[in-house]
PDB file of N, CA, C and O in Angstrom:
ATOM      1  N   UNK A   1       0.840  -1.179   0.000  1.00  0.00           N
ATOM      2  CA  UNK A   1       0.000   0.000   0.000  1.00  0.00           C
ATOM      3  C   UNK A   1       0.890   1.250   0.000  1.00  0.00           C
ATOM      4  O   UNK A   1       1.846   1.347   0.769  1.00  0.00           O
ATOM      5  N   UNK A   2       0.562   2.179  -0.858  1.00  0.00           N
ATOM      6  CA  UNK A   2       1.325   3.407  -0.985  1.00  0.00           C
ATOM      7  C   UNK A   2       0.863   4.424   0.051  1.00  0.00           C
ATOM      8  O   UNK A   2      -0.336   4.634   0.237  1.00  0.00           O
ATOM      9  N   UNK A   3       1.823   5.053   0.720  1.00  0.00           N
ATOM     10  CA  UNK A   3       1.463   6.035   1.741  1.00  0.00           C
ATOM     11  C   UNK A   3       1.012   7.345   1.090  1.00  0.00           C
ATOM     12  O   UNK A   3       1.296   7.604  -0.079  1.00  0.00           O
ATOM     13  N   UNK A   4       0.311   8.156   1.864  1.00  0.00           N
ATOM     14  CA  UNK A   4      -0.124   9.461   1.384  1.00  0.00           C
ATOM     15  C   UNK A   4       1.085  10.327   1.021  1.00  0.00           C
ATOM     16  O   UNK A   4       1.017  11.138   0.097  1.00  0.00           O
ATOM     17  N   UNK A   5       2.181  10.154   1.743  1.00  0.00           N
ATOM     18  CA  UNK A   5       3.378  10.947   1.469  1.00  0.00           C
ATOM     19  C   UNK A   5       4.016  10.552   0.144  1.00  0.00           C
ATOM     20  O   UNK A   5       4.500  11.414  -0.589  1.00  0.00           O
ATOM     21  N   UNK A   6       4.022   9.265  -0.170  1.00  0.00           N
ATOM     22  CA  UNK A   6       4.530   8.812  -1.466  1.00  0.00           C
ATOM     23  C   UNK A   6       3.654   9.362  -2.586  1.00  0.00           C
ATOM     24  O   UNK A   6       4.162   9.744  -3.640  1.00  0.00           O
ATOM     25  N   UNK A   7       2.367   9.405  -2.367  1.00  0.00           N
ATOM     26  CA  UNK A   7       1.459   9.964  -3.382  1.00  0.00           C
ATOM     27  C   UNK A   7       1.709  11.457  -3.578  1.00  0.00           C
ATOM     28  O   UNK A   7       1.599  11.960  -4.696  1.00  0.00           O
ATOM     29  N   UNK A   8       2.042  12.163  -2.509  1.00  0.00           N
ATOM     30  CA  UNK A   8       2.376  13.591  -2.622  1.00  0.00           C
ATOM     31  C   UNK A   8       3.681  13.751  -3.403  1.00  0.00           C
ATOM     32  O   UNK A   8       3.770  14.589  -4.301  1.00  0.00           O
ATOM     33  N   UNK A   9       4.677  12.961  -3.068  1.00  0.00           N
ATOM     34  CA  UNK A   9       5.968  13.011  -3.764  1.00  0.00           C
ATOM     35  C   UNK A   9       5.794  12.716  -5.249  1.00  0.00           C
ATOM     36  O   UNK A   9       6.429  13.352  -6.090  1.00  0.00           O
ATOM     37  N   UNK A  10       4.938  11.755  -5.571  1.00  0.00           N
ATOM     38  CA  UNK A  10       4.692  11.365  -6.965  1.00  0.00           C
ATOM     39  C   UNK A  10       3.701  12.272  -7.676  1.00  0.00           C
ATOM     40  O   UNK A  10       3.348  12.035  -8.832  1.00  0.00           O
ATOM     41  N   UNK A  11       3.249  13.321  -6.974  1.00  0.00           N
ATOM     42  CA  UNK A  11       2.310  14.314  -7.520  1.00  0.00           C
ATOM     43  C   UNK A  11       0.936  13.709  -7.856  1.00  0.00           C
ATOM     44  O   UNK A  11       0.213  14.214  -8.714  1.00  0.00           O
ATOM     45  N   UNK A  12       0.600  12.622  -7.162  1.00  0.00           N
ATOM     46  CA  UNK A  12      -0.723  12.016  -7.316  1.00  0.00           C
ATOM     47  C   UNK A  12      -1.746  12.760  -6.461  1.00  0.00           C
ATOM     48  O   UNK A  12      -2.941  12.742  -6.756  1.00  0.00           O
ATOM     49  N   UNK A  13      -1.269  13.412  -5.403  1.00  0.00           N
ATOM     50  CA  UNK A  13      -2.106  14.225  -4.524  1.00  0.00           C
ATOM     51  C   UNK A  13      -1.498  15.623  -4.547  1.00  0.00           C
ATOM     52  O   UNK A  13      -0.301  15.780  -4.306  1.00  0.00           O
ATOM     53  N   UNK A  14      -2.309  16.638  -4.833  1.00  0.00           N
ATOM     54  CA  UNK A  14      -1.751  17.995  -4.882  1.00  0.00           C
ATOM     55  C   UNK A  14      -1.343  18.491  -3.500  1.00  0.00           C
ATOM     56  O   UNK A  14      -1.962  18.156  -2.490  1.00  0.00           O
ATOM     57  N   UNK A  15      -0.298  19.289  -3.484  1.00  0.00           N
ATOM     58  CA  UNK A  15       0.160  19.906  -2.243  1.00  0.00           C
ATOM     59  C   UNK A  15       0.939  21.157  -2.602  1.00  0.00           C
ATOM     60  O   UNK A  15       1.409  21.316  -3.728  1.00  0.00           O
ATOM     61  N   UNK A  16       1.065  22.040  -1.624  1.00  0.00           N
ATOM     62  CA  UNK A  16       1.825  23.268  -1.834  1.00  0.00           C
ATOM     63  C   UNK A  16       3.274  23.009  -1.433  1.00  0.00           C
ATOM     64  O   UNK A  16       3.603  22.923  -0.250  1.00  0.00           O
ATOM     65  N   UNK A  17       4.123  22.887  -2.435  1.00  0.00           N
ATOM     66  CA  UNK A  17       5.533  22.578  -2.205  1.00  0.00           C
ATOM     67  C   UNK A  17       6.277  23.860  -1.860  1.00  0.00           C
ATOM     68  O   UNK A  17       6.205  24.852  -2.586  1.00  0.00           O
ATOM     69  N   UNK A  18       6.989  23.822  -0.748  1.00  0.00           N
ATOM     70  CA  UNK A  18       7.766  24.962  -0.278  1.00  0.00           C
ATOM     71  C   UNK A  18       9.219  24.829  -0.725  1.00  0.00           C
ATOM     72  O   UNK A  18       9.878  25.825  -1.025  1.00  0.00           O
ATOM     73  N   UNK A  19       9.717  23.582  -0.766  1.00  0.00           N
ATOM     74  CA  UNK A  19      11.116  23.327  -1.088  1.00  0.00           C
ATOM     75  C   UNK A  19      11.225  21.877  -1.534  1.00  0.00           C
ATOM     76  O   UNK A  19      10.475  21.012  -1.084  1.00  0.00           O
ATOM     77  N   UNK A  20      12.187  21.629  -2.441  1.00  0.00           N
ATOM     78  CA  UNK A  20      12.414  20.250  -2.879  1.00  0.00           C
ATOM     79  C   UNK A  20      13.867  20.083  -3.286  1.00  0.00           C
ATOM     80  O   UNK A  20      14.481  20.975  -3.871  1.00  0.00           O
ATOM     81  N   UNK A  21      14.394  18.918  -2.960  1.00  0.00           N
ATOM     82  CA  UNK A  21      15.710  18.515  -3.453  1.00  0.00           C
ATOM     83  C   UNK A  21      15.641  17.021  -3.756  1.00  0.00           C
ATOM     84  O   UNK A  21      14.599  16.395  -3.562  1.00  0.00           O
ATOM     85  N   UNK A  22      16.729  16.456  -4.224  1.00  0.00           N
ATOM     86  CA  UNK A  22      16.716  15.061  -4.693  1.00  0.00           C
ATOM     87  C   UNK A  22      16.140  14.063  -3.695  1.00  0.00           C
ATOM     88  O   UNK A  22      15.440  13.128  -4.083  1.00  0.00           O
ATOM     89  N   UNK A  23      16.432  14.260  -2.405  1.00  0.00           N
ATOM     90  CA  UNK A  23      16.078  13.236  -1.429  1.00  0.00           C
ATOM     91  C   UNK A  23      14.943  13.603  -0.477  1.00  0.00           C
ATOM     92  O   UNK A  23      14.571  12.799   0.378  1.00  0.00           O
ATOM     93  N   UNK A  24      14.383  14.825  -0.616  1.00  0.00           N
ATOM     94  CA  UNK A  24      13.276  15.195   0.270  1.00  0.00           C
ATOM     95  C   UNK A  24      12.430  16.302  -0.341  1.00  0.00           C
ATOM     96  O   UNK A  24      12.824  16.958  -1.305  1.00  0.00           O
ATOM     97  N   UNK A  25      11.272  16.483   0.243  1.00  0.00           N
ATOM     98  CA  UNK A  25      10.332  17.509  -0.191  1.00  0.00           C
ATOM     99  C   UNK A  25       9.737  18.162   1.058  1.00  0.00           C
ATOM    100  O   UNK A  25       9.549  17.503   2.080  1.00  0.00           O
ATOM    101  N   UNK A  26       9.446  19.445   0.969  1.00  0.00           N
ATOM    102  CA  UNK A  26       8.834  20.173   2.083  1.00  0.00           C
ATOM    103  C   UNK A  26       7.531  20.760   1.574  1.00  0.00           C
ATOM    104  O   UNK A  26       7.506  21.443   0.550  1.00  0.00           O
ATOM    105  N   UNK A  27       6.444  20.491   2.296  1.00  0.00           N
ATOM    106  CA  UNK A  27       5.121  20.974   1.886  1.00  0.00           C
ATOM    107  C   UNK A  27       4.434  21.683   3.048  1.00  0.00           C
ATOM    108  O   UNK A  27       4.785  21.499   4.213  1.00  0.00           O
ATOM    109  N   UNK A  28       3.449  22.494   2.696  1.00  0.00           N
ATOM    110  CA  UNK A  28       2.604  23.093   3.733  1.00  0.00           C
ATOM    111  C   UNK A  28       1.579  22.058   4.176  1.00  0.00           C
ATOM    112  O   UNK A  28       1.014  21.335   3.354  1.00  0.00           O
ATOM    113  N   UNK A  29       1.349  21.997   5.471  1.00  0.00           N
ATOM    114  CA  UNK A  29       0.351  21.080   6.022  1.00  0.00           C
ATOM    115  C   UNK A  29      -1.042  21.560   5.618  1.00  0.00           C
ATOM    116  O   UNK A  29      -1.326  22.756   5.686  1.00  0.00           O
ATOM    117  N   UNK A  30      -1.907  20.646   5.203  1.00  0.00           N
ATOM    118  CA  UNK A  30      -3.263  21.049   4.782  1.00  0.00           C
ATOM    119  C   UNK A  30      -4.163  21.359   5.976  1.00  0.00           C
ATOM    120  O   UNK A  30      -5.212  21.984   5.822  1.00  0.00           O
ATOM    121  N   UNK A  31      -3.754  20.923   7.157  1.00  0.00           N
ATOM    122  CA  UNK A  31      -4.506  21.201   8.374  1.00  0.00           C
ATOM    123  C   UNK A  31      -3.548  21.741   9.431  1.00  0.00           C
ATOM    124  O   UNK A  31      -3.296  21.076  10.436  1.00  0.00           O
ATOM    125  N   UNK A  32      -3.012  22.944   9.212  1.00  0.00           N
ATOM    126  CA  UNK A  32      -1.960  23.458  10.097  1.00  0.00           C
ATOM    127  C   UNK A  32      -2.422  23.647  11.535  1.00  0.00           C
ATOM    128  O   UNK A  32      -3.545  24.075  11.798  1.00  0.00           O
ATOM    129  N   UNK A  33      -1.528  23.319  12.452  1.00  0.00           N
ATOM    130  CA  UNK A  33      -1.792  23.480  13.875  1.00  0.00           C
ATOM    131  C   UNK A  33      -1.077  24.705  14.433  1.00  0.00           C
ATOM    132  O   UNK A  33      -1.152  24.991  15.628  1.00  0.00           O
ATOM    133  N   UNK A  34      -0.385  25.420  13.555  1.00  0.00           N
ATOM    134  CA  UNK A  34       0.331  26.642  13.927  1.00  0.00           C
ATOM    135  C   UNK A  34       0.341  27.563  12.716  1.00  0.00           C
ATOM    136  O   UNK A  34       0.001  27.150  11.607  1.00  0.00           O
ATOM    137  N   UNK A  35       0.735  28.817  12.936  1.00  0.00           N
ATOM    138  CA  UNK A  35       0.773  29.777  11.833  1.00  0.00           C
ATOM    139  C   UNK A  35       1.632  29.249  10.681  1.00  0.00           C
ATOM    140  O   UNK A  35       1.246  29.333   9.516  1.00  0.00           O
ATOM    141  N   UNK A  36       2.775  28.717  11.019  1.00  0.00           N
ATOM    142  CA  UNK A  36       3.637  28.069  10.028  1.00  0.00           C
ATOM    143  C   UNK A  36       3.757  26.607  10.417  1.00  0.00           C
ATOM    144  O   UNK A  36       4.268  26.273  11.486  1.00  0.00           O
ATOM    145  N   UNK A  37       3.279  25.738   9.531  1.00  0.00           N
ATOM    146  CA  UNK A  37       3.303  24.302   9.808  1.00  0.00           C
ATOM    147  C   UNK A  37       3.682  23.597   8.518  1.00  0.00           C
ATOM    148  O   UNK A  37       2.872  23.472   7.600  1.00  0.00           O
ATOM    149  N   UNK A  38       4.922  23.139   8.464  1.00  0.00           N
ATOM    150  CA  UNK A  38       5.449  22.488   7.276  1.00  0.00           C
ATOM    151  C   UNK A  38       5.798  21.039   7.584  1.00  0.00           C
ATOM    152  O   UNK A  38       6.105  20.686   8.722  1.00  0.00           O
ATOM    153  N   UNK A  39       5.744  20.213   6.553  1.00  0.00           N
ATOM    154  CA  UNK A  39       6.136  18.816   6.682  1.00  0.00           C
ATOM    155  C   UNK A  39       7.367  18.571   5.818  1.00  0.00           C
ATOM    156  O   UNK A  39       7.364  18.883   4.627  1.00  0.00           O
ATOM    157  N   UNK A  40       8.400  18.023   6.404  1.00  0.00           N
ATOM    158  CA  UNK A  40       9.604  17.641   5.671  1.00  0.00           C
ATOM    159  C   UNK A  40       9.514  16.131   5.466  1.00  0.00           C
ATOM    160  O   UNK A  40       9.518  15.355   6.422  1.00  0.00           O
ATOM    161  N   UNK A  41       9.433  15.738   4.206  1.00  0.00           N
ATOM    162  CA  UNK A  41       9.164  14.343   3.870  1.00  0.00           C
ATOM    163  C   UNK A  41      10.338  13.765   3.089  1.00  0.00           C
ATOM    164  O   UNK A  41      10.685  14.278   2.025  1.00  0.00           O
ATOM    165  N   UNK A  42      10.956  12.701   3.608  1.00  0.00           N
ATOM    166  CA  UNK A  42      12.011  12.058   2.824  1.00  0.00           C
ATOM    167  C   UNK A  42      11.387  11.338   1.627  1.00  0.00           C
ATOM    168  O   UNK A  42      10.293  10.783   1.727  1.00  0.00           O
ATOM    169  N   UNK A  43      12.087  11.354   0.508  1.00  0.00           N
ATOM    170  CA  UNK A  43      11.567  10.659  -0.673  1.00  0.00           C
ATOM    171  C   UNK A  43      11.740   9.150  -0.558  1.00  0.00           C
ATOM    172  O   UNK A  43      11.077   8.388  -1.262  1.00  0.00           O
ATOM    173  N   UNK A  44      12.623   8.723   0.321  1.00  0.00           N
ATOM    174  CA  UNK A  44      12.738   7.290   0.620  1.00  0.00           C
ATOM    175  C   UNK A  44      11.694   6.974   1.673  1.00  0.00           C
ATOM    176  O   UNK A  44      11.663   7.607   2.729  1.00  0.00           O
ATOM    177  N   UNK A  45      10.850   6.012   1.401  1.00  0.00           N
ATOM    178  CA  UNK A  45       9.819   5.661   2.374  1.00  0.00           C
ATOM    179  C   UNK A  45      10.447   4.887   3.529  1.00  0.00           C
ATOM    180  O   UNK A  45      11.049   3.830   3.339  1.00  0.00           O
ATOM    181  N   UNK A  46      10.292   5.442   4.733  1.00  0.00           N
ATOM    182  CA  UNK A  46      10.781   4.809   5.962  1.00  0.00           C
ATOM    183  C   UNK A  46       9.553   4.670   6.856  1.00  0.00           C
ATOM    184  O   UNK A  46       9.051   5.657   7.394  1.00  0.00           O
ATOM    185  N   UNK A  47       9.078   3.451   7.010  1.00  0.00           N
ATOM    186  CA  UNK A  47       7.803   3.217   7.688  1.00  0.00           C
ATOM    187  C   UNK A  47       7.793   3.658   9.146  1.00  0.00           C
ATOM    188  O   UNK A  47       6.838   4.295   9.591  1.00  0.00           O
ATOM    189  N   UNK A  48       8.833   3.332   9.890  1.00  0.00           N
ATOM    190  CA  UNK A  48       8.929   3.730  11.294  1.00  0.00           C
ATOM    191  C   UNK A  48      10.391   3.989  11.620  1.00  0.00           C
ATOM    192  O   UNK A  48      11.278   3.685  10.822  1.00  0.00           O
ATOM    193  N   UNK A  49      10.633   4.543  12.781  1.00  0.00           N
ATOM    194  CA  UNK A  49      12.008   4.787  13.217  1.00  0.00           C
ATOM    195  C   UNK A  49      12.785   3.478  13.293  1.00  0.00           C
ATOM    196  O   UNK A  49      14.004   3.469  13.125  1.00  0.00           O
ATOM    197  N   UNK A  50      12.095   2.389  13.543  1.00  0.00           N
ATOM    198  CA  UNK A  50      12.744   1.077  13.601  1.00  0.00           C
ATOM    199  C   UNK A  50      13.224   0.603  12.233  1.00  0.00           C
ATOM    200  O   UNK A  50      14.025  -0.327  12.144  1.00  0.00           O
ATOM    201  N   UNK A  51      12.741   1.235  11.173  1.00  0.00           N
ATOM    202  CA  UNK A  51      13.149   0.869   9.817  1.00  0.00           C
ATOM    203  C   UNK A  51      14.313   1.709   9.302  1.00  0.00           C
ATOM    204  O   UNK A  51      14.748   1.529   8.165  1.00  0.00           O
ATOM    205  N   UNK A  52      14.821   2.623  10.128  1.00  0.00           N
ATOM    206  CA  UNK A  52      15.989   3.412   9.731  1.00  0.00           C
ATOM    207  C   UNK A  52      17.193   2.495   9.569  1.00  0.00           C
ATOM    208  O   UNK A  52      17.367   1.530  10.314  1.00  0.00           O
ATOM    209  N   UNK A  53      18.021   2.817   8.579  1.00  0.00           N
ATOM    210  CA  UNK A  53      19.234   2.050   8.330  1.00  0.00           C
ATOM    211  C   UNK A  53      20.430   2.990   8.409  1.00  0.00           C
ATOM    212  O   UNK A  53      20.268   4.208   8.339  1.00  0.00           O
ATOM    213  N   UNK A  54      21.619   2.437   8.555  1.00  0.00           N
ATOM    214  CA  UNK A  54      22.837   3.249   8.620  1.00  0.00           C
ATOM    215  C   UNK A  54      22.921   4.198   7.431  1.00  0.00           C
ATOM    216  O   UNK A  54      23.371   5.335   7.573  1.00  0.00           O
ATOM    217  N   UNK A  55      22.494   3.740   6.268  1.00  0.00           N
ATOM    218  CA  UNK A  55      22.580   4.566   5.057  1.00  0.00           C
ATOM    219  C   UNK A  55      21.653   5.783   5.102  1.00  0.00           C
ATOM    220  O   UNK A  55      21.756   6.661   4.246  1.00  0.00           O
ATOM    221  N   UNK A  56      20.763   5.849   6.071  1.00  0.00           N
ATOM    222  CA  UNK A  56      19.824   6.976   6.188  1.00  0.00           C
ATOM    223  C   UNK A  56      20.396   8.149   6.987  1.00  0.00           C
ATOM    224  O   UNK A  56      19.731   9.176   7.116  1.00  0.00           O
ATOM    225  N   UNK A  57      21.593   8.024   7.517  1.00  0.00           N
ATOM    226  CA  UNK A  57      22.198   9.091   8.320  1.00  0.00           C
ATOM    227  C   UNK A  57      22.250  10.416   7.567  1.00  0.00           C
ATOM    228  O   UNK A  57      21.862  11.452   8.107  1.00  0.00           O
ATOM    229  N   UNK A  58      22.728  10.390   6.324  1.00  0.00           N
ATOM    230  CA  UNK A  58      22.838  11.626   5.547  1.00  0.00           C
ATOM    231  C   UNK A  58      21.462  12.233   5.259  1.00  0.00           C
ATOM    232  O   UNK A  58      21.302  13.453   5.278  1.00  0.00           O
ATOM    233  N   UNK A  59      20.488  11.390   4.996  1.00  0.00           N
ATOM    234  CA  UNK A  59      19.128  11.861   4.744  1.00  0.00           C
ATOM    235  C   UNK A  59      18.579  12.577   5.976  1.00  0.00           C
ATOM    236  O   UNK A  59      17.999  13.658   5.863  1.00  0.00           O
ATOM    237  N   UNK A  60      18.758  11.982   7.143  1.00  0.00           N
ATOM    238  CA  UNK A  60      18.267  12.608   8.373  1.00  0.00           C
ATOM    239  C   UNK A  60      18.971  13.932   8.635  1.00  0.00           C
ATOM    240  O   UNK A  60      18.336  14.907   9.039  1.00  0.00           O
ATOM    241  N   UNK A  61      20.269  13.969   8.407  1.00  0.00           N
ATOM    242  CA  UNK A  61      21.009  15.221   8.575  1.00  0.00           C
ATOM    243  C   UNK A  61      20.484  16.270   7.597  1.00  0.00           C
ATOM    244  O   UNK A  61      20.290  17.424   7.980  1.00  0.00           O
ATOM    245  N   UNK A  62      20.252  15.887   6.342  1.00  0.00           N
ATOM    246  CA  UNK A  62      19.703  16.819   5.353  1.00  0.00           C
ATOM    247  C   UNK A  62      18.365  17.389   5.809  1.00  0.00           C
ATOM    248  O   UNK A  62      18.096  18.576   5.623  1.00  0.00           O
ATOM    249  N   UNK A  63      17.529  16.548   6.405  1.00  0.00           N
ATOM    250  CA  UNK A  63      16.221  17.001   6.865  1.00  0.00           C
ATOM    251  C   UNK A  63      16.368  18.102   7.916  1.00  0.00           C
ATOM    252  O   UNK A  63      15.643  19.096   7.882  1.00  0.00           O
ATOM    253  N   UNK A  64      17.299  17.925   8.841  1.00  0.00           N
ATOM    254  CA  UNK A  64      17.498  18.936   9.883  1.00  0.00           C
ATOM    255  C   UNK A  64      18.091  20.228   9.317  1.00  0.00           C
ATOM    256  O   UNK A  64      17.693  21.322   9.718  1.00  0.00           O
ATOM    257  N   UNK A  65      19.031  20.105   8.397  1.00  0.00           N
ATOM    258  CA  UNK A  65      19.629  21.311   7.827  1.00  0.00           C
ATOM    259  C   UNK A  65      18.645  22.053   6.926  1.00  0.00           C
ATOM    260  O   UNK A  65      18.687  23.281   6.854  1.00  0.00           O
ATOM    261  N   UNK A  66      17.769  21.336   6.244  1.00  0.00           N
ATOM    262  CA  UNK A  66      16.723  21.984   5.444  1.00  0.00           C
ATOM    263  C   UNK A  66      15.744  22.689   6.375  1.00  0.00           C
ATOM    264  O   UNK A  66      15.310  23.803   6.080  1.00  0.00           O
ATOM    265  N   UNK A  67      15.391  22.061   7.491  1.00  0.00           N
ATOM    266  CA  UNK A  67      14.506  22.710   8.462  1.00  0.00           C
ATOM    267  C   UNK A  67      15.127  24.020   8.943  1.00  0.00           C
ATOM    268  O   UNK A  67      14.439  25.038   9.015  1.00  0.00           O
ATOM    269  N   UNK A  68      16.397  24.006   9.269  1.00  0.00           N
ATOM    270  CA  UNK A  68      17.099  25.194   9.718  1.00  0.00           C
ATOM    271  C   UNK A  68      17.070  26.285   8.635  1.00  0.00           C
ATOM    272  O   UNK A  68      16.806  27.451   8.928  1.00  0.00           O
ATOM    273  N   UNK A  69      17.343  25.893   7.391  1.00  0.00           N
ATOM    274  CA  UNK A  69      17.358  26.847   6.284  1.00  0.00           C
ATOM    275  C   UNK A  69      15.981  27.477   6.077  1.00  0.00           C
ATOM    276  O   UNK A  69      15.871  28.692   5.915  1.00  0.00           O
ATOM    277  N   UNK A  70      14.943  26.660   6.082  1.00  0.00           N
ATOM    278  CA  UNK A  70      13.592  27.159   5.835  1.00  0.00           C
ATOM    279  C   UNK A  70      13.157  28.111   6.947  1.00  0.00           C
ATOM    280  O   UNK A  70      12.583  29.164   6.671  1.00  0.00           O
ATOM    281  N   UNK A  71      13.424  27.750   8.194  1.00  0.00           N
ATOM    282  CA  UNK A  71      13.072  28.618   9.322  1.00  0.00           C
ATOM    283  C   UNK A  71      13.784  29.954   9.201  1.00  0.00           C
ATOM    284  O   UNK A  71      13.189  31.007   9.433  1.00  0.00           O
ATOM    285  N   UNK A  72      15.047  29.909   8.841  1.00  0.00           N
ATOM    286  CA  UNK A  72      15.822  31.143   8.685  1.00  0.00           C
ATOM    287  C   UNK A  72      15.234  31.988   7.559  1.00  0.00           C
ATOM    288  O   UNK A  72      15.138  33.208   7.691  1.00  0.00           O
ATOM    289  N   UNK A  73      14.836  31.353   6.448  1.00  0.00           N
ATOM    290  CA  UNK A  73      14.264  32.072   5.307  1.00  0.00           C
ATOM    291  C   UNK A  73      12.905  32.688   5.632  1.00  0.00           C
ATOM    292  O   UNK A  73      12.540  33.729   5.086  1.00  0.00           O
ATOM    293  N   UNK A  74      12.165  32.039   6.521  1.00  0.00           N
ATOM    294  CA  UNK A  74      10.838  32.534   6.869  1.00  0.00           C
ATOM    295  C   UNK A  74      10.939  33.656   7.898  1.00  0.00           C
ATOM    296  O   UNK A  74       9.918  34.203   8.317  1.00  0.00           O
TER     297      UNK A  74
END
């Protein structure tokens, strides 16, 4: 079963993209709980934290640095 996030990445479900790079995408939440509420989604599907692999270290670091960049830009 394909997750809603994979469908967003594949452009099967529309979303407002704030930022994108090869390994992740950042979108506005459709039901924001704060004035600014963004979702940083890795393009590699990782079902749970227990499914993280050593090779995901760079992806996780990228997610944090993109979060920092976006917050600074906003």
